[in-house]
Structures are given as C-alpha cells and as structure tokens.
Biopython code that builds the backbone (N, CA, C, O; Angstrom):
import numpy as np
from Bio.PDB.StructureBuilder import StructureBuilder

atoms = [
    (1, "MET", "N", (0.837, -1.181, 0.000)),
    (1, "MET", "CA", (0.000, 0.000, 0.000)),
    (1, "MET", "C", (0.880, 1.243, 0.000)),
    (1, "MET", "O", (1.908, 1.292, 0.675)),
    (2, "ASN", "N", (0.465, 2.234, -0.760)),
    (2, "ASN", "CA", (1.167, 3.519, -0.823)),
    (2, "ASN", "C", (0.611, 4.462, 0.237)),
    (2, "ASN", "O", (-0.603, 4.618, 0.374)),
    (3, "ILE", "N", (1.513, 5.084, 0.980)),
    (3, "ILE", "CA", (1.139, 6.054, 2.004)),
    (3, "ILE", "C", (1.825, 7.375, 1.684)),
    (3, "ILE", "O", (3.020, 7.412, 1.392)),
    (4, "LEU", "N", (1.057, 8.459, 1.742)),
    (4, "LEU", "CA", (1.604, 9.803, 1.567)),
    (4, "LEU", "C", (1.821, 10.393, 2.956)),
    (4, "LEU", "O", (0.881, 10.506, 3.742)),
    (5, "VAL", "N", (3.061, 10.768, 3.254)),
    (5, "VAL", "CA", (3.412, 11.330, 4.565)),
    (5, "VAL", "C", (3.813, 12.789, 4.383)),
    (5, "VAL", "O", (4.666, 13.108, 3.555)),
    (6, "VAL", "N", (3.192, 13.672, 5.162)),
    (6, "VAL", "CA", (3.424, 15.109, 5.027)),
    (6, "VAL", "C", (3.901, 15.673, 6.365)),
    (6, "VAL", "O", (3.184, 15.643, 7.365)),
    (7, "ASP", "N", (5.127, 16.186, 6.352)),
    (7, "ASP", "CA", (5.688, 16.827, 7.545)),
    (7, "ASP", "C", (6.828, 17.726, 7.078)),
    (7, "ASP", "O", (7.555, 17.374, 6.149)),
    (8, "ASP", "N", (6.986, 18.870, 7.707)),
    (8, "ASP", "CA", (8.063, 19.781, 7.320)),
    (8, "ASP", "C", (9.364, 19.456, 8.033)),
    (8, "ASP", "O", (10.381, 20.101, 7.781)),
    (9, "ASN", "N", (9.350, 18.469, 8.914)),
    (9, "ASN", "CA", (10.544, 18.069, 9.651)),
    (9, "ASN", "C", (11.118, 16.805, 9.007)),
    (9, "ASN", "O", (10.501, 15.741, 9.063)),
    (10, "GLN", "N", (12.278, 16.921, 8.408)),
    (10, "GLN", "CA", (12.895, 15.801, 7.708)),
    (10, "GLN", "C", (13.150, 14.616, 8.634)),
    (10, "GLN", "O", (13.017, 13.464, 8.221)),
    (11, "TYR", "N", (13.513, 14.892, 9.872)),
    (11, "TYR", "CA", (13.759, 13.821, 10.840)),
    (11, "TYR", "C", (12.492, 12.988, 11.062)),
    (11, "TYR", "O", (12.555, 11.759, 11.098)),
    (12, "ILE", "N", (11.350, 13.652, 11.209)),
    (12, "ILE", "CA", (10.082, 12.943, 11.406)),
    (12, "ILE", "C", (9.775, 12.082, 10.182)),
    (12, "ILE", "O", (9.343, 10.938, 10.321)),
    (13, "LEU", "N", (9.995, 12.622, 8.992)),
    (13, "LEU", "CA", (9.768, 11.841, 7.771)),
    (13, "LEU", "C", (10.648, 10.590, 7.753)),
    (13, "LEU", "O", (10.197, 9.511, 7.369)),
    (14, "GLU", "N", (11.892, 10.743, 8.167)),
    (14, "GLU", "CA", (12.815, 9.601, 8.190)),
    (14, "GLU", "C", (12.390, 8.561, 9.217)),
    (14, "GLU", "O", (12.448, 7.362, 8.941)),
    (15, "VAL", "N", (11.965, 9.001, 10.392)),
    (15, "VAL", "CA", (11.546, 8.070, 11.435)),
    (15, "VAL", "C", (10.297, 7.304, 10.992)),
    (15, "VAL", "O", (10.237, 6.083, 11.131)),
    (16, "ILE", "N", (9.313, 8.008, 10.466)),
    (16, "ILE", "CA", (8.104, 7.337, 9.989)),
    (16, "ILE", "C", (8.464, 6.389, 8.851)),
    (16, "ILE", "O", (7.964, 5.266, 8.792)),
    (17, "GLY", "N", (9.322, 6.835, 7.959)),
    (17, "GLY", "CA", (9.762, 5.980, 6.856)),
    (17, "GLY", "C", (10.409, 4.707, 7.351)),
    (17, "GLY", "O", (10.114, 3.625, 6.845)),
    (18, "PHE", "N", (11.283, 4.818, 8.327)),
    (18, "PHE", "CA", (11.949, 3.647, 8.887)),
    (18, "PHE", "C", (10.932, 2.680, 9.488)),
    (18, "PHE", "O", (11.000, 1.473, 9.257)),
    (19, "MET", "N", (9.985, 3.220, 10.262)),
    (19, "MET", "CA", (8.998, 2.367, 10.922)),
    (19, "MET", "C", (8.095, 1.647, 9.926)),
    (19, "MET", "O", (7.767, 0.475, 10.112)),
    (20, "LEU", "N", (7.694, 2.352, 8.869)),
    (20, "LEU", "CA", (6.707, 1.786, 7.963)),
    (20, "LEU", "C", (7.299, 0.971, 6.825)),
    (20, "LEU", "O", (6.693, -0.008, 6.389)),
    (21, "LYS", "N", (8.465, 1.356, 6.342)),
    (21, "LYS", "CA", (9.071, 0.605, 5.237)),
    (21, "LYS", "C", (9.434, -0.808, 5.662)),
    (21, "LYS", "O", (9.332, -1.739, 4.863)),
    (22, "GLU", "N", (9.853, -0.979, 6.905)),
    (22, "GLU", "CA", (10.195, -2.332, 7.338)),
    (22, "GLU", "C", (8.952, -3.200, 7.518)),
    (22, "GLU", "O", (9.064, -4.412, 7.702)),
    (23, "GLU", "N", (7.765, -2.586, 7.467)),
    (23, "GLU", "CA", (6.503, -3.328, 7.507)),
    (23, "GLU", "C", (5.935, -3.541, 6.103)),
    (23, "GLU", "O", (4.855, -4.110, 5.943)),
    (24, "GLY", "N", (6.676, -3.076, 5.084)),
    (24, "GLY", "CA", (6.278, -3.312, 3.705)),
    (24, "GLY", "C", (5.466, -2.211, 3.045)),
    (24, "GLY", "O", (4.988, -2.384, 1.923)),
    (25, "TYR", "N", (5.304, -1.090, 3.719)),
    (25, "TYR", "CA", (4.565, 0.026, 3.127)),
    (25, "TYR", "C", (5.477, 0.830, 2.210)),
    (25, "TYR", "O", (6.669, 0.978, 2.481)),
    (26, "ALA", "N", (4.907, 1.352, 1.117)),
    (26, "ALA", "CA", (5.625, 2.247, 0.208)),
    (26, "ALA", "C", (5.234, 3.675, 0.580)),
    (26, "ALA", "O", (4.051, 3.978, 0.740)),
    (27, "LEU", "N", (6.228, 4.551, 0.717)),
    (27, "LEU", "CA", (5.962, 5.916, 1.167)),
    (27, "LEU", "C", (6.410, 6.956, 0.157)),
    (27, "LEU", "O", (7.425, 6.803, -0.521)),
    (28, "ASP", "N", (5.621, 8.018, 0.079)),
    (28, "ASP", "CA", (6.030, 9.231, -0.606)),
    (28, "ASP", "C", (5.985, 10.333, 0.441)),
    (28, "ASP", "O", (5.008, 10.448, 1.181)),
    (29, "ASN", "N", (7.030, 11.139, 0.508)),
    (29, "ASN", "CA", (7.127, 12.211, 1.492)),
    (29, "ASN", "C", (6.930, 13.574, 0.848)),
    (29, "ASN", "O", (7.383, 13.823, -0.269)),
    (30, "CYS", "N", (6.243, 14.454, 1.577)),
    (30, "CYS", "CA", (6.063, 15.841, 1.154)),
    (30, "CYS", "C", (6.307, 16.740, 2.362)),
    (30, "CYS", "O", (6.076, 16.346, 3.505)),
    (31, "GLY", "N", (6.779, 17.955, 2.085)),
    (31, "GLY", "CA", (7.053, 18.904, 3.152)),
    (31, "GLY", "C", (6.016, 19.992, 3.313)),
    (31, "GLY", "O", (6.135, 20.843, 4.195)),
    (32, "SER", "N", (4.983, 19.973, 2.457)),
    (32, "SER", "CA", (3.966, 21.020, 2.538)),
    (32, "SER", "C", (2.631, 20.502, 1.994)),
    (32, "SER", "O", (2.568, 19.462, 1.338)),
    (33, "VAL", "N", (1.585, 21.247, 2.282)),
    (33, "VAL", "CA", (0.253, 20.909, 1.785)),
    (33, "VAL", "C", (0.233, 20.972, 0.259)),
    (33, "VAL", "O", (-0.343, 20.096, -0.386)),
    (34, "ASP", "N", (0.853, 21.995, -0.323)),
    (34, "ASP", "CA", (0.846, 22.123, -1.781)),
    (34, "ASP", "C", (1.546, 20.950, -2.457)),
    (34, "ASP", "O", (1.071, 20.456, -3.479)),
    (35, "GLU", "N", (2.671, 20.495, -1.900)),
    (35, "GLU", "CA", (3.353, 19.317, -2.448)),
    (35, "GLU", "C", (2.459, 18.084, -2.339)),
    (35, "GLU", "O", (2.408, 17.265, -3.256)),
    (36, "ALA", "N", (1.764, 17.956, -1.227)),
    (36, "ALA", "CA", (0.889, 16.804, -1.014)),
    (36, "ALA", "C", (-0.278, 16.792, -1.996)),
    (36, "ALA", "O", (-0.632, 15.739, -2.526)),
    (37, "VAL", "N", (-0.874, 17.951, -2.239)),
    (37, "VAL", "CA", (-1.972, 18.040, -3.206)),
    (37, "VAL", "C", (-1.471, 17.635, -4.592)),
    (37, "VAL", "O", (-2.152, 16.902, -5.309)),
    (38, "ALA", "N", (-0.289, 18.110, -4.968)),
    (38, "ALA", "CA", (0.285, 17.735, -6.264)),
    (38, "ALA", "C", (0.502, 16.219, -6.339)),
    (38, "ALA", "O", (0.238, 15.605, -7.372)),
    (39, "ALA", "N", (0.975, 15.625, -5.260)),
    (39, "ALA", "CA", (1.181, 14.173, -5.238)),
    (39, "ALA", "C", (-0.145, 13.437, -5.366)),
    (39, "ALA", "O", (-0.242, 12.458, -6.107)),
    (40, "LEU", "N", (-1.159, 13.894, -4.657)),
    (40, "LEU", "CA", (-2.474, 13.256, -4.719)),
    (40, "LEU", "C", (-3.081, 13.342, -6.108)),
    (40, "LEU", "O", (-3.801, 12.439, -6.534)),
    (41, "GLU", "N", (-2.794, 14.419, -6.807)),
    (41, "GLU", "CA", (-3.345, 14.600, -8.147)),
    (41, "GLU", "C", (-2.449, 13.996, -9.224)),
    (41, "GLU", "O", (-2.771, 14.060, -10.411)),
    (42, "GLY", "N", (-1.339, 13.417, -8.815)),
    (42, "GLY", "CA", (-0.380, 12.843, -9.764)),
    (42, "GLY", "C", (-0.763, 11.485, -10.309)),
    (42, "GLY", "O", (-0.039, 10.933, -11.139)),
    (43, "GLY", "N", (-1.875, 10.931, -9.870)),
    (43, "GLY", "CA", (-2.347, 9.678, -10.433)),
    (43, "GLY", "C", (-1.972, 8.427, -9.643)),
    (43, "GLY", "O", (-2.441, 7.337, -9.971)),
    (44, "LYS", "N", (-1.151, 8.556, -8.624)),
    (44, "LYS", "CA", (-0.775, 7.397, -7.814)),
    (44, "LYS", "C", (-1.903, 7.092, -6.829)),
    (44, "LYS", "O", (-2.545, 8.001, -6.303)),
    (45, "ASP", "N", (-2.130, 5.821, -6.592)),
    (45, "ASP", "CA", (-3.158, 5.416, -5.632)),
    (45, "ASP", "C", (-2.568, 5.371, -4.227)),
    (45, "ASP", "O", (-1.628, 4.623, -3.958)),
    (46, "TYR", "N", (-3.125, 6.172, -3.348)),
    (46, "TYR", "CA", (-2.706, 6.174, -1.954)),
    (46, "TYR", "C", (-3.784, 5.514, -1.105)),
    (46, "TYR", "O", (-4.978, 5.738, -1.306)),
    (47, "GLY", "N", (-3.348, 4.707, -0.167)),
    (47, "GLY", "CA", (-4.276, 4.060, 0.745)),
    (47, "GLY", "C", (-4.450, 4.814, 2.040)),
    (47, "GLY", "O", (-5.351, 4.523, 2.826)),
    (48, "LEU", "N", (-3.563, 5.805, 2.264)),
    (48, "LEU", "CA", (-3.589, 6.573, 3.510)),
    (48, "LEU", "C", (-2.769, 7.840, 3.341)),
    (48, "LEU", "O", (-1.755, 7.851, 2.644)),
    (49, "VAL", "N", (-3.221, 8.908, 3.989)),
    (49, "VAL", "CA", (-2.446, 10.142, 4.102)),
    (49, "VAL", "C", (-2.163, 10.359, 5.587)),
    (49, "VAL", "O", (-3.077, 10.350, 6.412)),
    (50, "ILE", "N", (-0.886, 10.553, 5.915)),
    (50, "ILE", "CA", (-0.475, 10.920, 7.272)),
    (50, "ILE", "C", (0.045, 12.343, 7.176)),
    (50, "ILE", "O", (0.990, 12.607, 6.433)),
    (51, "THR", "N", (-0.557, 13.260, 7.915)),
    (51, "THR", "CA", (-0.131, 14.649, 7.831)),
    (51, "THR", "C", (0.075, 15.275, 9.202)),
    (51, "THR", "O", (-0.705, 15.074, 10.134)),
    (52, "ASP", "N", (1.145, 16.033, 9.287)),
    (52, "ASP", "CA", (1.356, 16.869, 10.459)),
    (52, "ASP", "C", (0.304, 17.972, 10.418)),
    (52, "ASP", "O", (-0.153, 18.354, 9.341)),
    (53, "ILE", "N", (-0.074, 18.475, 11.561)),
    (53, "ILE", "CA", (-1.029, 19.576, 11.612)),
    (53, "ILE", "C", (-0.324, 20.919, 11.499)),
    (53, "ILE", "O", (-0.782, 21.803, 10.775)),
    (54, "ILE", "N", (0.774, 21.075, 12.201)),
    (54, "ILE", "CA", (1.466, 22.361, 12.201)),
    (54, "ILE", "C", (2.493, 22.355, 11.074)),
    (54, "ILE", "O", (3.570, 21.773, 11.198)),
    (55, "LEU", "N", (2.139, 23.012, 9.979)),
    (55, "LEU", "CA", (2.990, 23.116, 8.788)),
    (55, "LEU", "C", (3.113, 24.580, 8.400)),
    (55, "LEU", "O", (2.240, 25.383, 8.728)),
    (56, "PRO", "N", (4.183, 24.933, 7.707)),
    (56, "PRO", "CA", (4.300, 26.323, 7.252)),
    (56, "PRO", "C", (3.262, 26.627, 6.163)),
    (56, "PRO", "O", (2.853, 25.736, 5.418)),
    (57, "GLU", "N", (2.860, 27.847, 6.086)),
    (57, "GLU", "CA", (1.926, 28.364, 5.088)),
    (57, "GLU", "C", (0.506, 27.846, 5.300)),
    (57, "GLU", "O", (-0.354, 28.607, 5.743)),
    (58, "LYS", "N", (0.235, 26.583, 5.001)),
    (58, "LYS", "CA", (-1.095, 25.998, 5.205)),
    (58, "LYS", "C", (-0.952, 24.859, 6.204)),
    (58, "LYS", "O", (-0.028, 24.052, 6.109)),
    (59, "ASP", "N", (-1.880, 24.797, 7.170)),
    (59, "ASP", "CA", (-1.749, 23.713, 8.144)),
    (59, "ASP", "C", (-2.385, 22.426, 7.621)),
    (59, "ASP", "O", (-3.118, 22.423, 6.632)),
    (60, "GLY", "N", (-2.079, 21.349, 8.313)),
    (60, "GLY", "CA", (-2.520, 20.035, 7.881)),
    (60, "GLY", "C", (-4.018, 19.836, 7.857)),
    (60, "GLY", "O", (-4.505, 18.942, 7.166)),
    (61, "THR", "N", (-4.775, 20.656, 8.603)),
    (61, "THR", "CA", (-6.231, 20.524, 8.542)),
    (61, "THR", "C", (-6.744, 20.886, 7.152)),
    (61, "THR", "O", (-7.750, 20.339, 6.699)),
    (62, "LYS", "N", (-6.062, 21.801, 6.477)),
    (62, "LYS", "CA", (-6.444, 22.156, 5.099)),
    (62, "LYS", "C", (-6.270, 20.947, 4.179)),
    (62, "LYS", "O", (-7.103, 20.691, 3.309)),
    (63, "LEU", "N", (-5.184, 20.212, 4.383)),
    (63, "LEU", "CA", (-4.961, 19.013, 3.588)),
    (63, "LEU", "C", (-6.013, 17.958, 3.909)),
    (63, "LEU", "O", (-6.551, 17.323, 3.001)),
    (64, "ALA", "N", (-6.308, 17.766, 5.186)),
    (64, "ALA", "CA", (-7.324, 16.786, 5.575)),
    (64, "ALA", "C", (-8.667, 17.131, 4.941)),
    (64, "ALA", "O", (-9.358, 16.243, 4.440)),
    (65, "GLN", "N", (-9.042, 18.393, 4.955)),
    (65, "GLN", "CA", (-10.297, 18.820, 4.338)),
    (65, "GLN", "C", (-10.274, 18.570, 2.828)),
    (65, "GLN", "O", (-11.269, 18.127, 2.254)),
    (66, "TYR", "N", (-9.145, 18.853, 2.193)),
    (66, "TYR", "CA", (-8.999, 18.615, 0.758)),
    (66, "TYR", "C", (-9.175, 17.130, 0.432)),
    (66, "TYR", "O", (-9.902, 16.771, -0.494)),
    (67, "VAL", "N", (-8.505, 16.279, 1.200)),
    (67, "VAL", "CA", (-8.598, 14.835, 0.962)),
    (67, "VAL", "C", (-10.038, 14.374, 1.135)),
    (67, "VAL", "O", (-10.534, 13.603, 0.313)),
    (68, "LYS", "N", (-10.716, 14.821, 2.173)),
    (68, "LYS", "CA", (-12.107, 14.420, 2.416)),
    (68, "LYS", "C", (-13.024, 14.873, 1.279)),
    (68, "LYS", "O", (-13.990, 14.182, 0.955)),
    (69, "GLU", "N", (-12.737, 16.011, 0.680)),
    (69, "GLU", "CA", (-13.564, 16.529, -0.402)),
    (69, "GLU", "C", (-13.249, 15.857, -1.738)),
    (69, "GLU", "O", (-14.161, 15.439, -2.451)),
    (70, "LYS", "N", (-11.967, 15.752, -2.079)),
    (70, "LYS", "CA", (-11.559, 15.276, -3.406)),
    (70, "LYS", "C", (-11.270, 13.779, -3.472)),
    (70, "LYS", "O", (-11.403, 13.170, -4.534)),
    (71, "HIS", "N", (-10.878, 13.186, -2.358)),
    (71, "HIS", "CA", (-10.501, 11.761, -2.312)),
    (71, "HIS", "C", (-11.102, 11.127, -1.057)),
    (71, "HIS", "O", (-10.369, 10.670, -0.180)),
    (72, "PRO", "N", (-12.444, 11.100, -0.970)),
    (72, "PRO", "CA", (-13.090, 10.692, 0.284)),
    (72, "PRO", "C", (-12.812, 9.257, 0.731)),
    (72, "PRO", "O", (-13.049, 8.923, 1.892)),
    (73, "LYS", "N", (-12.324, 8.419, -0.147)),
    (73, "LYS", "CA", (-12.038, 7.035, 0.245)),
    (73, "LYS", "C", (-10.679, 6.879, 0.918)),
    (73, "LYS", "O", (-10.387, 5.825, 1.482)),
    (74, "ILE", "N", (-9.844, 7.918, 0.866)),
    (74, "ILE", "CA", (-8.517, 7.855, 1.482)),
    (74, "ILE", "C", (-8.623, 8.332, 2.926)),
    (74, "ILE", "O", (-8.988, 9.483, 3.164)),
    (75, "PRO", "N", (-8.311, 7.467, 3.898)),
    (75, "PRO", "CA", (-8.329, 7.928, 5.288)),
    (75, "PRO", "C", (-7.149, 8.857, 5.577)),
    (75, "PRO", "O", (-6.100, 8.782, 4.938)),
    (76, "VAL", "N", (-7.357, 9.732, 6.558)),
    (76, "VAL", "CA", (-6.340, 10.698, 6.953)),
    (76, "VAL", "C", (-6.002, 10.506, 8.432)),
    (76, "VAL", "O", (-6.881, 10.502, 9.294)),
    (77, "LEU", "N", (-4.709, 10.347, 8.699)),
    (77, "LEU", "CA", (-4.195, 10.295, 10.059)),
    (77, "LEU", "C", (-3.430, 11.581, 10.310)),
    (77, "LEU", "O", (-2.430, 11.855, 9.646)),
    (78, "ALA", "N", (-3.899, 12.369, 11.268)),
    (78, "ALA", "CA", (-3.221, 13.612, 11.626)),
    (78, "ALA", "C", (-2.270, 13.337, 12.781)),
    (78, "ALA", "O", (-2.605, 12.623, 13.726)),
    (79, "ILE", "N", (-1.072, 13.919, 12.687)),
    (79, "ILE", "CA", (-0.090, 13.793, 13.762)),
    (79, "ILE", "C", (0.338, 15.190, 14.181)),
    (79, "ILE", "O", (0.411, 16.104, 13.361)),
    (80, "THR", "N", (0.616, 15.341, 15.459)),
    (80, "THR", "CA", (1.059, 16.650, 15.918)),
    (80, "THR", "C", (1.834, 16.542, 17.218)),
    (80, "THR", "O", (1.572, 15.687, 18.064)),
    (81, "GLY", "N", (2.789, 17.434, 17.344)),
    (81, "GLY", "CA", (3.515, 17.576, 18.600)),
    (81, "GLY", "C", (2.958, 18.734, 19.391)),
    (81, "GLY", "O", (3.348, 18.976, 20.533)),
    (82, "GLY", "N", (2.029, 19.453, 18.759)),
    (82, "GLY", "CA", (1.430, 20.602, 19.429)),
    (82, "GLY", "C", (2.468, 21.672, 19.709)),
    (82, "GLY", "O", (3.528, 21.711, 19.084)),
    (83, "VAL", "N", (2.158, 22.512, 20.626)),
    (83, "VAL", "CA", (3.043, 23.587, 21.034)),
    (83, "VAL", "C", (3.127, 23.567, 22.553)),
    (83, "VAL", "O", (2.118, 23.615, 23.257)),
    (84, "GLU", "N", (4.372, 23.495, 23.036)),
    (84, "GLU", "CA", (4.583, 23.480, 24.485)),
    (84, "GLU", "C", (3.720, 22.389, 25.131)),
    (84, "GLU", "O", (3.890, 21.207, 24.832)),
    (85, "ASN", "N", (2.813, 22.775, 26.000)),
    (85, "ASN", "CA", (1.988, 21.805, 26.726)),
    (85, "ASN", "C", (0.591, 21.650, 26.128)),
    (85, "ASN", "O", (-0.310, 21.129, 26.785)),
    (86, "ALA", "N", (0.408, 22.095, 24.892)),
    (86, "ALA", "CA", (-0.918, 22.063, 24.276)),
    (86, "ALA", "C", (-1.116, 20.888, 23.331)),
    (86, "ALA", "O", (-2.034, 20.914, 22.512)),
    (87, "THR", "N", (-0.280, 19.859, 23.422)),
    (87, "THR", "CA", (-0.370, 18.740, 22.491)),
    (87, "THR", "C", (-1.763, 18.114, 22.499)),
    (87, "THR", "O", (-2.308, 17.829, 21.432)),
    (88, "GLU", "N", (-2.342, 17.898, 23.655)),
    (88, "GLU", "CA", (-3.674, 17.285, 23.725)),
    (88, "GLU", "C", (-4.706, 18.145, 23.005)),
    (88, "GLU", "O", (-5.579, 17.616, 22.317)),
    (89, "ASP", "N", (-4.618, 19.460, 23.156)),
    (89, "ASP", "CA", (-5.537, 20.358, 22.453)),
    (89, "ASP", "C", (-5.380, 20.221, 20.943)),
    (89, "ASP", "O", (-6.373, 20.214, 20.215)),
    (90, "TYR", "N", (-4.142, 20.113, 20.469)),
    (90, "TYR", "CA", (-3.916, 19.966, 19.035)),
    (90, "TYR", "C", (-4.423, 18.625, 18.522)),
    (90, "TYR", "O", (-4.946, 18.553, 17.411)),
    (91, "VAL", "N", (-4.279, 17.566, 19.307)),
    (91, "VAL", "CA", (-4.805, 16.260, 18.901)),
    (91, "VAL", "C", (-6.320, 16.337, 18.802)),
    (91, "VAL", "O", (-6.895, 15.823, 17.842)),
    (92, "ASN", "N", (-6.976, 16.957, 19.759)),
    (92, "ASN", "CA", (-8.432, 17.111, 19.701)),
    (92, "ASN", "C", (-8.848, 17.947, 18.501)),
    (92, "ASN", "O", (-9.837, 17.631, 17.840)),
    (93, "TYR", "N", (-8.113, 19.002, 18.215)),
    (93, "TYR", "CA", (-8.376, 19.849, 17.055)),
    (93, "TYR", "C", (-8.219, 19.041, 15.767)),
    (93, "TYR", "O", (-9.069, 19.111, 14.879)),
    (94, "ALA", "N", (-7.144, 18.282, 15.668)),
    (94, "ALA", "CA", (-6.883, 17.483, 14.473)),
    (94, "ALA", "C", (-7.955, 16.433, 14.264)),
    (94, "ALA", "O", (-8.325, 16.135, 13.128)),
    (95, "ASP", "N", (-8.452, 15.873, 15.345)),
    (95, "ASP", "CA", (-9.477, 14.838, 15.271)),
    (95, "ASP", "C", (-10.759, 15.344, 14.617)),
    (95, "ASP", "O", (-11.535, 14.546, 14.091)),
    (96, "MET", "N", (-10.992, 16.640, 14.638)),
    (96, "MET", "CA", (-12.186, 17.206, 14.012)),
    (96, "MET", "C", (-12.107, 17.121, 12.487)),
    (96, "MET", "O", (-13.144, 17.128, 11.823)),
    (97, "PHE", "N", (-10.922, 17.041, 11.927)),
    (97, "PHE", "CA", (-10.753, 17.079, 10.480)),
    (97, "PHE", "C", (-10.299, 15.745, 9.896)),
    (97, "PHE", "O", (-10.595, 15.438, 8.741)),
    (98, "ALA", "N", (-9.593, 14.966, 10.678)),
    (98, "ALA", "CA", (-9.008, 13.723, 10.192)),
    (98, "ALA", "C", (-9.823, 12.529, 10.701)),
    (98, "ALA", "O", (-10.682, 12.669, 11.570)),
    (99, "ASP", "N", (-9.532, 11.364, 10.141)),
    (99, "ASP", "CA", (-10.190, 10.148, 10.608)),
    (99, "ASP", "C", (-9.694, 9.758, 11.995)),
    (99, "ASP", "O", (-10.426, 9.181, 12.798)),
    (100, "GLU", "N", (-8.445, 10.084, 12.252)),
    (100, "GLU", "CA", (-7.855, 9.804, 13.562)),
    (100, "GLU", "C", (-6.672, 10.753, 13.748)),
    (100, "GLU", "O", (-6.119, 11.271, 12.778)),
    (101, "ALA", "N", (-6.294, 10.974, 15.008)),
    (101, "ALA", "CA", (-5.168, 11.851, 15.315)),
    (101, "ALA", "C", (-4.291, 11.198, 16.371)),
    (101, "ALA", "O", (-4.779, 10.490, 17.252)),
    (102, "MET", "N", (-2.987, 11.445, 16.269)),
    (102, "MET", "CA", (-2.008, 10.919, 17.222)),
    (102, "MET", "C", (-1.037, 12.019, 17.608)),
    (102, "MET", "O", (-0.755, 12.927, 16.827)),
    (103, "ALA", "N", (-0.533, 11.919, 18.826)),
    (103, "ALA", "CA", (0.462, 12.875, 19.306)),
    (103, "ALA", "C", (1.861, 12.332, 19.050)),
    (103, "ALA", "O", (2.103, 11.130, 19.154)),
    (104, "LYS", "N", (2.775, 13.232, 18.716)),
    (104, "LYS", "CA", (4.194, 12.900, 18.630)),
    (104, "LYS", "C", (4.762, 12.971, 20.041)),
    (104, "LYS", "O", (4.254, 13.750, 20.848)),
    (105, "PRO", "N", (5.750, 12.227, 20.365)),
    (105, "PRO", "CA", (6.461, 11.290, 19.509)),
    (105, "PRO", "C", (5.623, 10.031, 19.269)),
    (105, "PRO", "O", (4.930, 9.545, 20.162)),
    (106, "LEU", "N", (5.705, 9.523, 18.050)),
    (106, "LEU", "CA", (4.936, 8.348, 17.664)),
    (106, "LEU", "C", (5.619, 7.078, 18.160)),
    (106, "LEU", "O", (6.844, 6.956, 18.124)),
    (107, "LYS", "N", (4.813, 6.151, 18.617)),
    (107, "LYS", "CA", (5.309, 4.835, 19.015)),
    (107, "LYS", "C", (4.952, 3.861, 17.899)),
    (107, "LYS", "O", (3.812, 3.825, 17.435)),
    (108, "LYS", "N", (5.925, 3.081, 17.476)),
    (108, "LYS", "CA", (5.752, 2.208, 16.320)),
    (108, "LYS", "C", (4.532, 1.306, 16.452)),
    (108, "LYS", "O", (3.730, 1.237, 15.521)),
    (109, "ASP", "N", (4.364, 0.623, 17.558)),
    (109, "ASP", "CA", (3.245, -0.311, 17.690)),
    (109, "ASP", "C", (1.901, 0.409, 17.626)),
    (109, "ASP", "O", (0.953, -0.113, 17.039)),
    (110, "GLU", "N", (1.803, 1.586, 18.213)),
    (110, "GLU", "CA", (0.563, 2.366, 18.153)),
    (110, "GLU", "C", (0.307, 2.874, 16.741)),
    (110, "GLU", "O", (-0.831, 2.851, 16.271)),
    (111, "LEU", "N", (1.354, 3.334, 16.061)),
    (111, "LEU", "CA", (1.206, 3.813, 14.695)),
    (111, "LEU", "C", (0.737, 2.688, 13.783)),
    (111, "LEU", "O", (-0.191, 2.878, 12.996)),
    (112, "LEU", "N", (1.358, 1.531, 13.876)),
    (112, "LEU", "CA", (0.975, 0.401, 13.027)),
    (112, "LEU", "C", (-0.453, -0.054, 13.302)),
    (112, "LEU", "O", (-1.194, -0.361, 12.368)),
    (113, "ALA", "N", (-0.845, -0.099, 14.566)),
    (113, "ALA", "CA", (-2.216, -0.487, 14.911)),
    (113, "ALA", "C", (-3.224, 0.517, 14.363)),
    (113, "ALA", "O", (-4.288, 0.134, 13.877)),
    (114, "THR", "N", (-2.892, 1.784, 14.440)),
    (114, "THR", "CA", (-3.781, 2.825, 13.925)),
    (114, "THR", "C", (-3.907, 2.720, 12.411)),
    (114, "THR", "O", (-5.009, 2.825, 11.874)),
    (115, "ILE", "N", (-2.797, 2.517, 11.724)),
    (115, "ILE", "CA", (-2.832, 2.371, 10.268)),
    (115, "ILE", "C", (-3.692, 1.177, 9.875)),
    (115, "ILE", "O", (-4.536, 1.289, 8.986)),
    (116, "LYS", "N", (-3.491, 0.051, 10.520)),
    (116, "LYS", "CA", (-4.277, -1.151, 10.194)),
    (116, "LYS", "C", (-5.750, -0.908, 10.405)),
    (116, "LYS", "O", (-6.570, -1.359, 9.605)),
    (117, "ARG", "N", (-6.109, -0.205, 11.461)),
    (117, "ARG", "CA", (-7.507, 0.112, 11.745)),
    (117, "ARG", "C", (-8.081, 1.040, 10.664)),
    (117, "ARG", "O", (-9.213, 0.850, 10.219)),
    (118, "LEU", "N", (-7.307, 2.032, 10.248)),
    (118, "LEU", "CA", (-7.797, 2.997, 9.274)),
    (118, "LEU", "C", (-7.975, 2.410, 7.882)),
    (118, "LEU", "O", (-8.878, 2.818, 7.152)),
    (119, "VAL", "N", (-7.141, 1.473, 7.511)),
    (119, "VAL", "CA", (-7.200, 0.939, 6.143)),
    (119, "VAL", "C", (-7.963, -0.383, 6.047)),
    (119, "VAL", "O", (-8.071, -0.962, 4.966)),
    (120, "ALA", "N", (-8.487, -0.857, 7.173)),
    (120, "ALA", "CA", (-9.227, -2.127, 7.180)),
    (120, "ALA", "C", (-10.531, -2.020, 6.387)),
    (120, "ALA", "O", (-11.276, -2.995, 6.290)),
]
sb = StructureBuilder()
sb.init_structure("model")
sb.init_model(0)
sb.init_chain("A")
sb.init_seg("    ")
for serial, (resi, resn, name, xyz) in enumerate(atoms, 1):
    if name == "N":
        sb.init_residue(resn, " ", resi, " ")
    sb.init_atom(name, np.array(xyz, "f"), 0.0, 1.0, " ", f" {name:<3s}", serial, name[0])
structure = sb.get_structure()
C-alpha cells in the first residue's frame, strides 16, 4: 500500500519511513500541503495520508479537508507535537478534520495499529 506522509521536519519523515518501510509500506514524502496536493493529483493510488497539523503556510487541517472533499475514500491520520503543553488540544483539534489523530512522539506499535484500523 502507498502512504503519503506530510511533515516539514525531515527527521520525522525519516523516522516514519523507517517504521513503515520495514513493515512493507511504500511511502512518498512531502514537506507542505501544496506538495501533497500535487502528489495526490499525480495519479498514484494512496491508501492513507499521514499529515502533520502544524505546517508552514497551510496547516494540515487544510490538507485533511482537501482529501475528504476530493478523495473521500482515502483515510487521513493527523499527527502533531502541538506547542509546548498544548499537544492534547492539538490532537483534539486534528481529530475534528481527520479520521484519527495521534500525538508525537509516535510509538511504532501504536502507529501500526492505527494504520491497520484505518485501512481495514
């Protein structure tokens, strides 16, 4: 299955890539909402979009809304580290737009279980 991962932090992209590639998932990485939209419109079939919420220029909720409107069969997992001590607030905010939301730092077993649930 192809997964589109969107985060402006290269380290986060690498960590998610490491966790998911060893489970057999194929990943495409983007650093912004605009890059992600271009990837989604590029003709590749994605089974899941994982997006950070706090991104430069446009936040990840814009991407989640776009996916729900243009590609409603693709589930969206929102991830966020929030700001300072507001991580829980950001997860609740993300949950309003995405199919599910998780707080960073991500734990591999929780991430894999969430992905399996979303794509089942």
